Every structure is written in C-alpha cells, then in structure tokens.
N, C-alpha and C positions, 0 to 999 in steps of 0.2 A: 052638565052635571058631572061627567067623567073627565074633567080637565086633567090632562097629563097622563091619562090611562089609555092604553091601547084596547080596542074592542076585541073581545074573545070571538074567534071564529069557530064555528062548529067543526068537530072532527069529521074527517071524511069517513064514511061508512066502509067497512071492510069489503073487499071484493068477494063475491060468492060465485064459485065456479059450477055449482050444481052437480049433475051427473055426467058431465062431459069429460072425457070422451066415453064412448061405449065401454062399459066395464068388461064386456066379453072380449074386447080386443086387447086388453092389458095382460101382460105376462108378469107373474109373481114368482120370486124365489124365496124359499124358506131354508135357513140353516138351523139345524136343531142338534143340540148336544145329547149324546147317549148317556153321559154321566148323570146320575140322579134320574135315571130313565123312568122311574115310577111317576115322577113329577113332569119331566119334559114330554112324555107321551101324552099327558093330560093337556099340556100347553098346546101341543101340536093338534090334538083332537079339537080343542076349542077354536084354534085358528082355522082349521079346515072347515069346521061347521059354519063359521061366519062367512068364509069365502063362498061356500055352497049356498047359504041363505041369501047372500047378496047377488047371486047369479054368475059367479065366476066359474067357468067350466074347469073341471079337474085337469083337463089337458093344458090349461094355461097356468098351472102351478107345478113347480119343480121343488121337491124336497130333497135336501142333501144332509146326511148325518155326519157329524164329526165326533171324535172321541170325548172331548170335554169343552167347557166354555172358552178356555184359552185359545182354542183353535177356530172359534167362530169368526173373528175378524179377518183372519187370513183367507178363509174360504169365501167369506162375503166379498172380499176384495177381488178374488178370482172371478166370482160371479158378476160383479160390477164391471170388471174389465172387459168381459165378453160383449157387453152391450145388449144382452138378450132380455133383460128384465126392466120393468118400469119401477119396481120396488123390491127390496130384499127385507125379509123379516128374520130377525135373529132371536132364537128361543133357547133358553138354557136355565139352569138352576145352580146357584152357588150358595152353599149353606155353611155358616160359620162353624169352625171346628175349634180345636184347642191351640192352634198355632196361628201365626200372622199370615199364613198362606192365603186365607180368605181375602184379606185386604189387598194383597198384591194382585190376585186374580181378578177381583172385582174392578179394581182401578184400570188394569190393562185391557180388560174386555170392554169396558165402557169407553175408554180412550180410543181403542182400535175401531170400534163400531162407528164412533163419531168421525174419526179420520176417513173411513171409507166413504161416508156420506159426503163429506166436504171435498175430498179428492176427486170423486167421480161425478159429483153433481147429481146424485141419485138419492132418493129417500131410502134410508136404511133404518129400520125400526128396531128399537131396543126392547126386546121382550125377554130379557134375562132377569130372572128373580134373584135377588140378593137378600137372603133372610138369615135370621138368627137361629131358627129351628126348622126341622122337617115339618112340624105342625103348621108353622106359618106358610111354608112353601105349599103344603097341601091345600091350605085355605085359599091361596092365591091362584091355584091351578085347577079349580073345579068348583062345582056347585054354583052358588050365586056369583062368585067372582072367578073369572078365568082371564089371566093376563095375556094368554095366547090369543084369546078371542079379541081382547082389547087391541092387541098388536095388529091383528088382521084388519080391524076397522080403521086403525090409523094408517095402515098400508094402503088401503083403498082410497081414503081421503087424500093422502099425500101424493099418490100416483096421479089422481085427478087434478090436484092443485099444480103439480109440476107440469103436467101436460097442458093445462090451461095457461100457465105462465109462458111455457115454451111457444105455444100457439100465438099468444098475444104479442110476444116480443121476438118472434121469428127464430126461436131456438136459442138456447143458452148453453154455451160450452162449459164443460166441467173445469174446475180450477187447476187440475193437474196438467 
C-alpha cells in the first residue's frame, strides 16, 4: 500500500537522567550584578530559595557580586576557568533607558554568557532580565514569577544533565 514510501520510524525518546548525581555533591556559582540592586537582590533571593528547597547545602553555593551586567561574563569566565563549579548562574537586570546603551549591553552580556558556556563546556545559566521598564523587572523578580528561581532550577537540571552525559561518555572536554 505504501509503494515507494519509506516507513516512518518512531522517534527515540529523550534520555532522562533523573536526580543523578547527588545534588548535595554539586557546586554552584552565582554571579550577580549590583546595578539595579532592588531587582537583582530579589533574583538572588529567589535563586537561593530554590537551591535550599532542592537540598543544595549553602556551603556548595558561592555568590560573587559584580558592579553591573557588563561585568558578568568576565567573572563567569574566571569562575568557569577554575573548574570549581558544576554550573554558573548569571543574574542581572538591564532596563531600557533613553539611549541605545541598553541594546549594546544586552547583546554583549548575552553573547558573553553564551561564549563562556561553549568555551568551558559548562552550563552557564542566563538569568539576566532585559526589560523595557522597572515595573516589568519587578514583576519578573518576585511574587509569582521570579526568574532567579527559574535560573536556579535550570542550573540544577543542567548540572545533572552534564554530569550524566560525562558519566555516560567518559568525560567530555571543553571546546577551548
């Protein structure tokens, strides 16, 4: 009946790594910007609350503050280079003003954070808000929505995924 047509094969289901390795053995780094501190403090509080809820001991989390969002990728790279962390979470808030400065900062921060992840073969989580207004940033940093909390959940999942992949494939070297 299907003359000339190839049979469709079912897709392979995604690999699920579960809760391996023990989350208490993982080390997390957080880089947080002091600029727009009213917002970034809320992001940090949300991230730390998730780590605590998920059972990550506070001794396994190191928080480093930087002056502004532009400095986040450089410090994330230094943290990645030491090999001390299973995941690095980057938290900041860039709010549009009246000049094109917003566009340049957002682009470079996003590019820099992505480069750190690729160069060091390490999950580097983008938890930097880029909003039009302070009100939008406040909505995304507290209450029902906290992007810092979301970033921490992503960090845990990605640390476990990378560890599972490394275990399965005998370790994967970074691309750098």
